[in-house]
C-alpha positions, 0 to 999 in steps of 0.5 A: 700892269694898269690895264687890260685889253679885250679886243677881237679883229677877225676878217672872214665869211658868213656863214649865215644870213644874220637873224635880226631881231628886237628885245621888247623894249625896241633894241635891235640885237643881230646875231650871226655865225662867221668863218676863219680859215688857217692853211698850214703844213702838218709835218708830213708836208701836206697842206691842211686848212683849219676853218675856226667858226666865231658867233657874233652879236651885235647891237643897236644901229649895228645891227641893223645894218648887218640885217640889212646888208649882210648875206651869207658868203658875205666877207667882212672885217669885224672888230670887237670884244669876247664875250663868255657866257655859262648857261645849263643845257636841255640835259642840266649840263654846264656849258660856256659859250663864246661870243664876239660882241661887235663894236665895227663892221666893215664889207668888204670884196666885192659884190661878185665875190659875195655872189661865189661864195653863197652860190653852189660852188660853197657847198658844205664848206658854207654851213659850220658844222652841226656840232659847233651851232648853238643848241635851241637851250642855249640863253640869249647873247651877252648883253651890250656894253653897260652903257646899256640898259638891256637885260637877260629878259630883254633878249628875244632868243 
């Protein structure tokens, strides 16, 4: 095989507002969580629902757009690639984090859909379980594509 492909396409709802920060060199970076749902019937015929949480990282102009327009509960389309990073937690355990490095984002649904999803009816399902969120000891998100000159020291979180 001549090449490889690392491409991810997700449609889901934001679990929290994007966190927009800037590297010391001024490069914007936004982080947020995105929930995707899968419905299926189990062996006994009961309808089941599984929610998967994805950590999304956007850089540069896309980061600024995400920070300005996206809010918790908003349905979006994300296209990007998967990056894994290994790091040590506060106890010295080796951990692996998987992130989607966003290359394209499109807002979906109507304003009413977003307001309804972020409202009181969303309840606890709009937030990822505490164990799925990265800990404070986790290092910064993966770097943007190699064409950028950002290092790990540049990332503000």
